[in-house]
N, C-alpha and C positions, 0 to 999 in steps of 0.2 A: 504493500500500500504506500501511497505517497503521503508525505507529511503535509497537511493542509495549512499549517501555520507554524511560525517559529515562536516558541514560548520564551518568556523572560527567564534567563538562567538563574536569577536570584531566587533563594529559597522561599517557598510558600509555607503557610501553616501546616500543609499536609506533607511537607518534605522534611527530611531529617536535618537537624541543626548541628550534627556532628560530622564535619567534613572528612574526618579521618576514618570513620567507621566503614564506608564502602571499600576503601582501599585496604584496610586492615583485614577485613573478613571476606575479600573477594574470592579466594579459593574455596571457602566454605560454601559460598553462593554457587559456585560451579558444581560442587558436589551435590547440592540440593537439586539443581537443574538436571543433572545426569540421572539422579534417582527417579525423578518424575518421568523422564523420557524412558527409562528402563521399565518402569511400571507399565507404561503404555505398550511397549514391545512385548513384554511378558504376557499381558492380557490379550494381545492380538493372536498369540500362538499357543499359549499354555493350555487352552481348552481343547485343542485338537485331539489330545489323547484321552479325553473324558467321555467319548461317545458311548461305549458299552456301559460305563457306570451310570451315565445319565439315563440310558434306556432302562437299566435295571431299577434305578432309584425313582425316576420321575415318569417312566414310560415314554421317554422321548423317542419319536420316530425319526426317519431320515430328514423330513422337513424341519422338525424342531431343532435337530442338531445343526442344520444349515443356518437357521435363524440365530441360534446361540453364538455361532462362530462369525457369520457374516453380518449379523445385525449390528454388532459392535463397530465393525469397520464402516458400515453404512452411515451411522449417525456421526461417527468421528469425522469422516471425510466430508459429509454434507455441512458440518458446522465449523470446520477449521478456519475458513476465510472470515466468517462472522466473528469467531472467537478472537481473531487478530484485531479486527476493527473495534470490538468492545474493549480490548486492551488499550488501543489508541485513545479511546474516549475516557475511560474510567481509571486508567493507570494499570500498568502491567503487573505490578506487585499485587494490587487488589484482586485482579482477575486470576492471577496465579494462585493466590490463597483460596479464593472461592472455588476455582476449578479443582484444586488439590483436595479440599475438604469434601466437595461433592463426589469426586472420584472415589475417595476412601469410603464414604457413606454408601455409595452405590455398590461397592465391592462387598460390603457387609450385607446389603440387601440380597445380592446374588447368592451369597453363601447360605442364607436362611430361606431361600425361595422354596415354597411348599409344592409347586408344580411347574411344569415346563412353560406354561403361559406366563407365569410370574417371572421366571428366570429370563425369558426373552425380553419382557418389558424392562427388567432391571439392567440387562445388557445394553439395550438401546439407551437407557438413561446413563449408563457408565460411559458409553461412547460420546454422548453429548457433553458430559463433564470433561472428558479427555479433550474435546474440541475447544473448550474454554481454557483448559490448562496449557496445552502444548504450544500454542503459538506465542506464548509470552516468553519462552525460555531464551531464545537468542537475543531478543530485545533487552531483557534484563542483563544478560552477559555483556552486551555492548555498552550498557550504562555503567558497568563496573570494571570493564577492561578496555584497554586501548593499545594501539600500536602493535609491536611484536608479540606482546602477551595475548592479544586477541587472536592473532593467527595461531598461536600455540593452543589456545582454547579450542578452536575449531579442529585442530589436528588431533586433539584428545577425543573429541566427540565421536568421530567415525568408528574407530576400533572398539570403544566402549559400548556404543550402541549396537554394533555388529555382534558383540558378545551377548548382549541382551536378547537379540533375536535368536541366537544359536541355542541358548540355554532354556528357552521357553518350553518346548516340548519335553526336553530332558527333565527339567525341574517339575513340570506337570506330572510326568510319569512317575517320578520318585515320590511325590506327595500322595498320588492316588494309590500306588502300589503299597506304600508304607502304611496307608490307612491310619494315620496318627489320630488317637482319641476317637476312633471309629467315624471320622469325618468324611472319608472317601473323597469324592470330587469337590466337596465344599471347601476343602483346604486350599484349592488353587485360587480361591477368591479371598479366603481369610488371611493368606500370607500378605495381602496388601495392607492389612490393618496396622500392624506394627511399623511397617515401612512408611506408610502414608502419614501416620500420626507423628513419627519421629521427624520426617521431612517437614511437616507442617509446623511443628514446634521450632525447628531451626530456622525455617523461612520467616516466621513471625518475628523472631528475635533479631536475625542478622541481615535479611534483605532490606535495604534502605527504602524508605518511603519516597515516592515521587509522584506528583499529581499527574493525572491524565490531561488530555487536551479536550475541554468541553466544547470547543468549536467543531470537533469532528462529529459528523452526523452518521448514524448507523442506518444503512439501507435495509430495512426489515422486509420490504417488498421483494427485493432481490434475494434475500436469504430464504424467504418463504418459497419462492419459485424454485430455488435449488433443492430444498428439502422435498418438496412435492414431486419434482421431476425425478429425483433419485428413488423415492419410494415407489413411484409408478413403474420404474424400470425393474427394481430388485424384487418387488412383491410377486409379479407373475413368474419371474425366473425361479424363485424359490418354490412357489406353489404349483406351477404349471405341470410338471412331470407327474406329480402325485394325483392331480385332478384330470389328467388327460388332455391338457392344453385346450380348455374351452375358449369360446370367443372372447370373453372378457380379458383373458391374458394377452391376446394380441392387441386388443383395443387399448389396454393399459400401456403396453410398450410403445404403441404409436403415439399415445398421449404424452409419454415421457419425452419423446423427440420434439414434439410441439412445445412442451414446457421449457426445454433447454433453449430452443430457438427464441421463445418469448423472453427468456432471461437475457440472452445476448442483446435483443432489441431494447429491453427495458434498461440495461446498463448504459447503452449508447444515449438513450433519451435522458436518463438521469444526469449524465455528464454534460449533455448539450444544454440542459436547463440550469447548469451551474451548481448542481448538487454533487455529493460525493458518492460514487457507485462502489460496490464491493470490489469490483475488478476494474483495473485500469483499462478503459475501452480500447486504447491503442493495441493492447495485446491481442484482442480478438480480430484485428485487421492484419496480423502478421501470419502469413501462411505457414512458415516454418514452426511457429509456436503452436498454432492450432493443430497441425498434423502431429506435432510432438505430444500434445495431450492425448491424441488417439494412440500413439505409440506407448505412452505410459500406461494407459488403461489395458491395452492388449498384453503388454509384457508382464505387468504385475498380476493381472487377472490369471494368465496362464501359469505363472510361477507359484502363486499362492494356492491356486486351485489344484495343481499337480502335487504340491506338498501335502495338501489335505488328503488327496486320493492315496498317496503313499502310506500315510498313517492309517487310513481306513482299511486299506488292503492288508496291512500288517496285523491290525487288531481283529477285524471282522473276518477277513479271508484266511488268515494264517494263525489266528488265535494267539497272537502275541499279547502279553500283559501290557498294561499301560507303561510300566517302566521300560520294557523291552522295545515297545513302539517308539518311546521317546528317544532311546539310544539309536533306534533305527533311522532317525532323522540326521544323525551325526555325519554320515557320508555326504549327504547333500550340503550340510553346513560347512564341512571341511572343504569340499569342492568349491563352494561359493567364496569362502575366505581366500583360497589359493588364487582363483580367477580374479577376484577383486584386487588382491595384492599385486599381481602381475600387471593388470590393466592400469591401476592407479599409480603404480611406481614409475612405469616408463612407457608402456605400450600405447596408451592414449596420446601421450605427447609425441611419440615417434610417428605413428601412422594415422593420427586423427580419427575421423569418424569410421574408418575401416574397422576399428575395434568393435563398433556397434554392429558390424556386419559379420565379423568373425565369431563374435559371441553367440548369436543365435544358431549359426552353423554348427558350432561345437555342441550347443544344446540339442540340436536335431540329431547329431551323431550319438550323443549320450542316450537320447530317447530310442534310437534305432537299436543300440546295444541292449538297452533295457527290454525292448520288445522281445528280442530273441532270448534273453535271459528268462523272461516270464514264460515263454513257450517251452523252455527246457526244464521247468521246475518240477521237482519231485515233492508232492504235497506232504509226504511223510517225513522226509529228511531236510525240508527247507530250513535255511537259516538266512540271516541278513546278508551274509557273505555272498550269497548267490546273486544278489542284485547290486552289490557295492560298486563294481566297475561302471555300470551304466549310470547309476545315480550320481556318482562322484564326477564323472565327465559332464553330465548335464549341469551339475552345480557349478563346475568351473566356468562353463559358458555363461551361466546366469551371472556369476560374479563379475565377469568381464564387462557385461552390460551395466550392471548396477553401479559400478565404480565410476562410470563415465557418462551415463545417460543424461543426468540433469545438466551437466556442464554444457553439453552440445545443444540442448534445447534452450537453455538460458543465454547462449551466445547469440540467439536470434532477437533478443530484446534489448532495449535501451537501458542505460544505467539507472535512470530514475524509475524504471519499471520492475527492477529486480525483486523488491519486496512483494509486490502483488503477484508477480509471476511465480515466485517460489511457493507462496501460499496456495495458489491454484494448482500447481503441479503436485504438491503433497496431498491436497484434497482429492485430486483425480486418482492418485496412487491408491489412497485408502478405499475410495468407492470402487475402483477397478478390482481391488482385492475382494471386496464384498460380492461383486458380480462374478468373479472367478469361483468363489465358494459356492454360489448358487448354481452356476452352469456345470462345473465339474462334479459337484455333489449329485446333481440330478442325473448326469451321464453315468456316473459310477453306480448309483443305487438302482437305476433302471435295469442293469444287468445283475447286480448283486442280489436282487430279490429273487432271481431265478437260480441262485447258487453259483453263477458264473462270475466269480470275483476276478479271475484273470482276464476274462472278456471285458469286464468293466474297466479294468486298468488299461487294456488295449485301446478301448474307445476314448478314454481320457487322453492317452498319448496322441491319438489321431487329432483330437480337438486342439491339443497344445501345438502340434505340428502346424495346423492351419493358422493359429494365432502367431506363431513364430515367422511363418512365411509372410503374413501380412505386416508384421513388425519390420521384417527385413526390407520390404518394399518401401516402408515409410522412412527408413534411415537415409535413403538416398535424397530425401528432401530436406534433411537437416544440414546446418552449417558444417563445413569441413573441419573446423577447429573448435574446440570447446572453450568455455570461459574459465579463466584461472579460478582455483578453488576459493581463494579469499574474496574474490569479487562476487562469487555466487552468494555470499552472505552479506554483501553490501559493505565490506571493509573499505573498499576504495571509493565508495559513493557517499552520498549525503547520509546523515543519521537516519537509520531505518526505523520502521514502525514495528509494533508488536506482531504484525501479521506476517513478518518474515518467517517462513517455515524451513526447517532443515530438510535436506534430502535424506529421508530415513532409510536405513538399510533394511530391506525385507529379506529375511532368510527363510 
């Protein structure tokens, strides 16, 4: 988002009068921001291994499981840009505290949910709280760090957040299989309570107060259009397969397309009228950026959807325990880490956008290897080692893309649009993940209901291949060189707003 007005730098009654406090405690502030980010990453993936336990405890069917996993990503993505704008207006510290408290409370509600309908509702609420919490992080760090230290802060973020994504299914499997205090799946949500409360106490004490900019106007009409359009798209994708794809599902998806078109038109009219839109209108007139949004949705939808199918295949198809299924995700995570390290360290700089074309080709090769590995499986003697080569290769290709994708899309936008563009990309990434859960879950369960779990995985690989081919075509429309990492976060530009969103590593 663009800064609409320059505030008087002198302290206000709502700001701290201790000028040394922000400098003195700045590294503690970084720790709190990282904890909040990791809580989000854990909750995006930790539930993946809870399927059988949810079915046993709450009677959750395939559709219910898809909503528990994908519903969180849906409300998170739909609210990210709005959350950033609220931080601009009311102050990033205030919105961070409100979001963190709400996220922790929603986690408790999820843990005590008496039925699957309540759990889905509380997961939607948890995602909404995350959307208020997450956009404030980088803005708060920029208020308390500067110069070379700020660059170091961003260098710390990537690996730490990547680790958070990796340990999600592993930690979830450990908690469920350990069945501590007979809590079962409920422990994957209860773990947020001590973490969230501790982070809240530290943030209240050490994050300095700074007033927001009350001249910022929040575009609630635009926000409502985004939420409604996302819901109209994801609802039929989750329910369609179960209900036989009745007419309303197709009408709902068509209505979502109209809704997104109305949002783009409304944003332009809002800007033309001199008001402040959610999204900088110039972004929607940049072809490389708009096709990049499609690339983000295709890529992360396929990646997150395939990871879900891998977990479901291991648990439902091969009767792995939650702990074993969590560990079964490690080859994908290790491959992603290796591919990301190679791409981020030197490959993207040396060959430019070709890294975005090599990555999906490597993923396709991994999917092909996995296909033949699945064909040769012996159901009696199966172990995770039977699919490690294909899964690891596919993960390496994904990591190559993840490390570089945002920088190439952001290279197509102007410096003063970086904040708004980053927020939109992160939102599309989350919504794309929600769509991936719905699509891949439906594809897998359609075959799994007949007992053909391998066939369900095969069909998921076909869908992923189609998405990767479409993504590969889109990469040729992106800039040939990426934007330097520090500029992706606005370090070299004007002071950025709370809506600047990180490029979150999805593992």
